[in-house]
C-alpha positions as CSV (number, residue, x, y, z in Angstrom):
1,M,-18.1,17.7,12.3
2,A,-17.9,19.3,15.8
3,S,-14.9,21.5,16.2
4,N,-14.3,21.1,20.0
5,T,-10.8,20.1,20.4
6,S,-9.2,17.5,22.8
7,T,-5.9,19.2,23.0
8,E,-5.1,20.2,26.6
9,T,-3.8,23.6,27.7
10,S,0.1,23.4,28.1
11,P,3.0,25.8,28.4
12,K,3.9,27.6,25.2
13,R,5.3,25.4,22.6
14,V,8.4,26.4,20.6
15,R,10.4,24.9,17.9
16,L,13.7,23.2,18.6
17,R,15.9,26.0,17.6
18,E,14.1,28.5,19.6
19,L,14.3,26.1,22.6
20,I,17.8,25.5,22.5
21,P,19.6,28.2,20.3
22,E,23.1,26.6,20.7
23,I,21.9,23.3,19.3
24,K,23.8,21.8,16.4
25,L,22.3,18.8,14.5
26,G,25.0,18.2,11.9
27,K,27.2,19.8,9.2
28,W,24.6,22.0,7.4
29,E,23.4,24.7,9.6
30,R,21.7,27.1,7.3
31,T,17.9,26.8,6.9
32,G,15.5,28.5,4.6
33,P,13.6,31.5,5.9
34,K,10.7,29.3,7.1
35,N,12.8,26.3,8.1
36,G,10.3,24.1,6.5
37,I,9.1,22.3,3.3
38,T,7.6,25.4,1.8
39,D,11.0,27.0,1.5
40,V,11.3,24.9,-1.7
41,G,10.0,27.1,-4.4
42,G,6.6,26.0,-5.6
43,V,5.8,23.6,-2.9
44,L,2.3,24.1,-1.3
45,V,0.8,22.7,1.9
46,H,-2.4,22.6,3.8
47,T,-3.2,20.9,7.0
48,E,-6.7,20.4,8.5
49,S,-7.5,18.8,11.9
50,I,-10.7,17.2,12.9
51,H,-11.9,17.0,16.5
52,D,-15.1,15.8,18.1
53,K,-14.6,15.1,21.9
54,E,-18.0,13.3,22.3
55,K,-17.0,10.7,19.6
56,G,-13.3,10.4,20.7
57,V,-12.2,11.8,17.3
58,N,-8.9,13.4,16.8
59,T,-7.3,13.1,13.3
60,G,-6.8,15.1,10.1
61,V,-5.3,15.3,6.7
62,T,-2.1,17.0,5.4
63,T,-2.0,17.9,1.7
64,I,1.2,18.6,-0.2
65,L,1.4,20.0,-3.7
66,P,4.7,19.3,-5.3
67,R,3.8,22.3,-7.6
68,K,0.5,24.1,-8.3
69,E,0.3,22.6,-11.9
70,W,0.9,19.0,-10.6
71,M,-1.5,17.5,-13.1
72,E,0.2,19.0,-16.2
73,K,3.8,19.2,-14.9
74,A,5.1,16.1,-13.2
75,C,8.2,16.0,-10.9
76,Y,10.8,13.3,-10.9
77,A,10.6,11.4,-7.6
78,G,11.9,8.4,-5.9
79,M,11.0,6.5,-2.7
80,F,12.5,4.1,0.0
81,R,10.8,1.6,2.2
82,Y,12.7,1.4,5.5
83,N,10.0,-0.9,7.1
84,G,6.9,-1.9,5.3
85,S,4.2,-2.0,7.9
86,G,2.5,1.0,6.2
87,E,0.9,2.3,3.0
88,L,1.9,4.7,0.2
89,T,-0.4,4.4,-2.7
90,G,1.0,5.0,-6.2
91,S,4.3,3.7,-5.1
92,H,4.5,1.1,-8.0
93,W,4.1,3.9,-10.6
94,I,6.8,5.9,-8.9
95,D,9.1,2.9,-8.8
96,D,8.3,2.2,-12.6
97,T,8.7,5.7,-14.0
98,G,10.2,7.9,-11.4
99,L,7.3,10.4,-11.9
100,L,5.1,12.1,-9.3
101,S,2.0,13.7,-10.9
102,S,-0.2,13.8,-7.9
103,P,-0.6,15.6,-4.6
104,I,0.9,13.8,-1.7
105,V,-1.7,13.3,1.0
106,I,-1.0,11.9,4.5
107,T,-3.6,10.9,7.1
108,N,-4.6,8.0,9.4
109,S,-4.5,4.4,8.5
110,F,-8.3,4.0,8.0
111,A,-8.6,7.1,5.8
112,V,-6.5,6.1,2.9
113,G,-9.5,5.2,0.7
114,A,-11.1,8.4,1.4
115,C,-8.2,10.5,0.5
116,H,-7.4,8.5,-2.6
117,T,-11.0,9.2,-3.7
118,G,-10.6,12.9,-2.9
119,I,-7.7,13.3,-5.3
120,Y,-9.8,11.6,-8.0
121,Q,-12.8,13.8,-7.4
122,Y,-10.6,17.0,-7.6
123,G,-9.3,15.7,-10.9
124,A,-12.7,15.0,-12.3
125,Q,-14.0,18.3,-11.3
126,H,-11.2,20.4,-12.7
127,Y,-9.7,18.3,-15.6
128,R,-12.6,17.1,-17.6
129,D,-12.3,17.6,-21.4
130,K,-14.8,19.5,-23.4
131,N,-17.0,16.4,-23.8
132,G,-16.9,15.8,-20.0
133,D,-14.7,12.7,-20.3
134,V,-11.9,12.1,-17.8
135,D,-9.6,10.4,-20.2
136,W,-6.3,10.8,-18.5
137,F,-4.1,8.9,-16.0
138,L,-3.8,9.9,-12.3
139,M,-2.2,7.6,-9.8
140,P,-3.0,9.3,-6.3
141,V,-0.2,9.3,-3.7
142,V,-1.6,8.7,-0.1
143,G,0.4,7.8,2.9
144,E,-0.6,6.8,6.4
145,T,0.2,6.4,10.0
146,Y,-1.9,4.9,12.9
147,D,-3.6,7.2,15.4
148,G,-5.9,4.6,17.1
149,M,-4.6,5.5,20.5
150,L,-6.1,9.0,20.6
151,N,-8.6,8.7,17.8
152,D,-11.6,6.4,17.3
153,L,-10.7,5.1,13.8
154,S,-14.1,3.4,13.5
155,Q,-15.7,6.7,13.0
156,F,-14.3,7.2,9.5
157,V,-14.5,11.0,9.7
158,V,-12.0,11.9,6.9
159,T,-13.9,12.4,3.7
160,P,-13.0,13.2,0.1
161,E,-13.9,16.8,0.7
162,H,-11.1,17.3,3.2
163,V,-8.7,16.5,0.3
164,I,-10.4,18.6,-2.3
165,R,-10.3,21.5,0.3
166,G,-6.7,20.8,1.0
167,I,-5.7,21.0,-2.8
168,E,-7.7,24.2,-3.1
169,K,-6.3,25.8,0.0
170,A,-2.6,24.6,-0.3
171,S,-0.1,27.5,0.2
172,S,3.4,28.4,0.8
173,D,2.8,29.7,4.3
174,P,4.9,28.1,7.1
175,V,3.4,24.6,8.0
176,P,1.6,24.3,11.3
177,E,3.4,21.7,13.4
178,G,2.6,19.3,16.3
179,N,-1.1,18.3,16.6
180,T,-2.0,19.4,13.1
181,G,-3.2,17.7,9.8
182,G,-2.6,14.0,9.5
183,G,-0.4,14.2,12.5
184,T,-3.2,15.4,14.8
185,A,-3.3,12.4,17.0
186,M,0.1,10.9,16.5
187,T,2.7,10.1,19.1
188,C,6.4,9.6,18.9
189,H,9.0,8.3,21.5
190,G,6.5,8.1,24.3
191,F,5.3,11.9,23.8
192,K,2.6,13.6,21.8
193,A,4.1,14.5,18.3
194,G,2.5,14.7,14.7
195,T,3.5,17.0,12.0
196,G,7.1,18.5,11.7
197,T,9.1,20.2,9.1
198,S,12.6,21.5,8.5
199,S,14.9,22.7,5.6
200,R,18.5,23.2,4.8
201,V,20.1,25.4,2.2
202,V,23.5,24.4,0.7
203,T,25.7,26.0,-1.9
204,G,26.4,24.4,-5.3
205,L,26.9,25.3,-8.8
206,D,24.4,25.8,-11.7
207,K,24.6,24.7,-15.3
208,D,27.0,27.5,-16.1
209,G,29.2,26.8,-13.2
210,Q,28.1,29.8,-11.2
211,E,27.4,29.5,-7.5
212,T,23.8,28.9,-6.5
213,D,21.8,27.9,-3.5
214,Y,19.8,24.7,-3.4
215,T,17.1,23.9,-0.8
216,V,16.5,20.4,0.8
217,A,13.5,20.0,3.0
218,A,11.6,17.4,4.9
219,L,8.0,17.1,6.2
220,V,7.3,14.2,8.6
221,Q,4.2,12.6,10.1
222,A,6.0,11.1,13.1
223,N,4.2,8.3,15.1
224,Y,7.0,5.7,16.0
225,G,9.5,4.8,18.6
226,R,10.0,4.2,22.3
227,L,10.9,6.7,25.1
228,Y,14.2,5.0,26.2
229,S,15.7,5.4,22.8
230,L,15.0,9.3,22.2
231,T,18.2,11.1,21.5
232,I,18.6,14.9,20.8
233,A,21.9,16.1,19.4
234,G,23.6,13.2,20.9
235,A,22.1,13.6,24.4
236,P,20.4,10.5,25.8
237,V,17.2,12.4,26.6
238,G,14.9,9.4,26.5
239,R,17.0,7.3,28.8
240,I,17.3,10.1,31.4
241,L,13.5,10.7,31.3
242,W,12.8,6.9,31.4
243,E,14.7,6.6,34.6
244,E,13.0,9.5,36.2
245,K,9.7,8.1,35.3
246,A,10.7,4.8,36.9
247,R,11.0,6.7,40.3
248,D,7.5,8.2,39.8
249,E,4.8,5.7,40.2
250,A,2.0,7.6,38.4
251,A,4.4,8.4,35.5
252,K,5.7,5.0,35.4
253,K,2.1,3.5,35.1
254,A,1.4,5.8,32.1
255,R,4.8,4.9,30.7
256,D,4.1,1.3,30.9
257,E,0.7,1.5,29.2
258,Y,2.1,3.5,26.4
259,E,5.0,0.9,25.9
260,K,2.5,-1.9,26.1
261,A,0.6,-0.4,23.3
262,K,3.7,0.3,21.3
263,S,4.8,-3.4,21.6
264,I,1.6,-4.4,19.7
265,K,1.6,-1.7,17.0
266,D,4.8,0.4,17.1
267,G,3.4,3.1,14.9
268,S,4.9,4.5,11.7
269,I,6.6,7.6,10.1
270,I,6.0,9.1,6.6
271,V,8.8,11.4,5.5
272,V,8.3,13.7,2.4
273,I,11.6,15.2,1.2
274,A,11.5,18.1,-1.4
275,T,14.4,19.8,-3.1
276,D,14.9,22.3,-5.9
277,A,18.0,20.7,-7.0
278,P,17.6,19.1,-10.4
279,L,17.8,15.5,-9.6
280,N,16.7,12.4,-11.6
281,A,14.7,9.5,-10.2
282,V,17.5,7.4,-9.0
283,Q,19.2,10.2,-7.4
284,L,15.9,11.0,-5.6
285,Q,15.7,7.3,-4.3
286,R,19.1,8.1,-2.8
287,L,17.8,11.2,-1.2
288,A,14.8,9.3,0.1
289,R,17.1,6.8,1.8
290,R,18.9,9.4,3.7
291,A,15.8,10.0,5.8
292,T,16.9,6.8,7.7
293,R,19.9,8.7,9.0
294,G,17.6,11.5,10.6
295,I,15.4,8.8,12.2
296,S,18.3,6.9,13.5
297,R,19.8,10.0,15.0
298,V,16.6,10.6,17.0
299,G,16.5,7.0,18.0
300,G,14.3,5.1,15.5
301,Y,15.0,1.5,14.6
302,G,12.4,0.8,12.0
303,N,10.8,-1.8,14.3
304,T,8.9,-4.9,12.9
305,N,5.4,-3.4,13.2
306,S,6.4,0.2,12.1
307,G,5.6,1.5,8.7
308,D,8.6,3.8,7.6
309,V,8.1,5.0,4.1
310,F,9.9,8.0,2.5
311,I,9.3,9.7,-0.7
312,A,11.5,12.5,-2.3
313,F,10.8,14.8,-5.2
314,S,12.5,17.6,-7.2
315,T,10.9,20.8,-8.4
316,G,14.2,21.6,-10.3
317,T,13.0,20.0,-13.5
318,V,9.7,19.6,-15.1
319,A,8.4,16.4,-16.8
320,P,5.3,16.1,-19.0
321,G,2.3,15.0,-17.0
322,Q,-0.3,12.6,-18.2
323,Y,-2.8,15.5,-18.8
324,S,-2.6,18.4,-21.3
325,P,-4.8,21.4,-21.0
326,E,-4.8,21.5,-24.9
327,G,-6.0,17.9,-25.2
328,L,-2.9,17.1,-27.1
329,E,-2.5,13.3,-27.8
330,F,0.9,11.6,-27.4
331,L,2.0,8.3,-29.1
332,P,3.7,6.1,-26.4
333,D,5.1,3.8,-29.2
334,K,7.2,6.7,-30.6
335,A,10.2,7.4,-28.8
336,E,11.0,11.1,-28.4
337,I,13.9,12.9,-26.5
338,L,13.6,15.0,-23.3
339,Q,16.5,17.0,-22.2
340,H,16.9,17.4,-18.4
341,L,19.7,18.8,-16.2
342,A,20.8,16.7,-13.3
343,V,23.4,17.2,-10.5
344,D,26.6,15.4,-11.1
345,E,26.3,12.1,-9.4
346,R,29.8,12.5,-7.8
347,K,28.9,15.7,-6.2
348,M,25.7,15.0,-4.2
349,D,27.0,14.7,-0.6
350,S,25.6,18.1,0.6
351,L,22.2,17.2,-0.7
352,L,22.2,13.7,0.7
353,E,23.4,14.9,4.2
354,S,21.0,17.7,4.2
355,A,18.1,15.4,3.7
356,G,19.1,13.3,6.8
357,E,19.6,16.5,8.8
358,A,16.4,18.0,7.8
359,T,14.5,14.9,8.7
360,E,16.0,14.8,12.1
361,E,15.0,18.3,12.9
362,A,11.6,17.9,11.4
363,I,10.9,15.0,14.0
364,L,12.2,17.1,16.8
365,N,10.1,20.1,15.8
366,A,7.0,17.7,15.8
367,L,7.9,16.7,19.4
368,C,8.5,20.3,20.5
369,M,5.3,21.8,18.9
370,A,2.8,19.2,19.9
371,E,0.7,19.8,22.9
372,T,-0.7,17.2,25.5
373,M,-3.8,15.5,24.3
374,T,-6.5,13.5,25.8
375,G,-8.5,11.4,23.3
376,F,-10.2,8.2,22.6
377,R,-11.3,6.4,25.7
378,G,-9.8,9.1,27.9
379,R,-6.2,8.2,27.1
380,T,-3.8,11.0,27.5
381,V,-0.4,11.4,25.9
382,E,1.8,14.2,27.4
383,A,3.8,16.7,25.4
384,M,7.4,16.4,25.6
385,P,8.6,18.5,28.7
386,L,10.4,21.3,27.1
387,D,12.1,22.8,30.2
388,R,13.4,19.4,31.1
389,V,14.6,18.6,27.7
390,K,16.4,22.0,27.4
391,H,18.1,21.4,30.6
392,I,19.3,17.9,29.7
393,V,20.5,18.9,26.2
394,Q,22.1,22.2,27.3
395,K,24.1,20.1,29.9
396,H,25.4,17.8,27.2
397,I,26.3,20.9,25.0
398,D,28.1,22.5,27.9
399,L,30.0,19.3,28.6
400,E,31.1,19.0,25.0
401,K,32.4,22.4,25.2
402,E,34.4,21.7,28.3
403,L,35.9,18.6,26.8
404,T,36.8,20.5,23.6
405,S,38.4,23.3,25.6
406,K,40.5,20.8,27.6
407,E,41.6,19.0,24.5
408,K,42.9,22.4,23.2
409,Q,45.0,23.2,26.2
């Protein structure tokens, strides 16, 4: 595949906190050192982008490993469907058992099959028994969002090899954001977006009652929403930019074309939430649901044609996978006891709130880091204008300060 990119040159892109240092997105301000999903110990990520200007191709694959030994050591997991016009394979098994024993791969809508096959091919290559049999259970988890505005989906360029390579190369490095991985050609709230991530660190108690830190992090593939509703830290950024575009004929034409496309297929968002807090499957369903808060605060509604699907998992406990390197057999009709720690159900607020806040910031990081892209059929989606956004949000922050100061007098 040719490597020439369709990403246009644009001013230096920075993450939200670098753009607006004073910004506050909620109650929990402390992030992990990378402010991303790989702050959760053991979580590994790889992104790969695919570009071919002549063929109108801009797409990619994001591979997330809940832990390196994902085949032998399952994680407890839970999911939530905010709006169902999208796919997440393996969801029935997660709903049934609360177990995740697969990479989580996110890509474009037409590449789900190739990525599903890629996970199986990796399993067949690495987990055959001594006789060459693949006598184990594996339910691949693959999610998608639609990138057909900037990518010619009919080219089917994503292959199983992209997933195999992603599993092999996944690392704990900071995750590249914006036009990367599965988010390469995605758009959000009228601007180029794609992959974004963020984390929160909260203080809790361990099993012995001693203070300890827990990390909650989100990775998003953001591809939903209309410009008018875009909100950043309470500032009506989208409405202001919408009204400015309405006064500029060229900008208004581009905006109207984008809005027309969105009215037919609004797009989608996949949210992956990871934590090292020991949570059971039902608690993780609750964590996944809190992604809706982050999306709503940015201005998402879960529109009819949007696929908004969220999955949360915990690395804080280990459950047996469906594969054992020793080839040990298990008898499913013989009940056995597993002992696991879990956070007190009454004391989860910091984790639940952090999931929403991390999701919110992950979406905004995707918007801040993405660059203008010209893609399929010459369509162009502009990057969010960082200087203008900074001015609008900073003005909102200054106004809040002024009002607070007056109230104290």
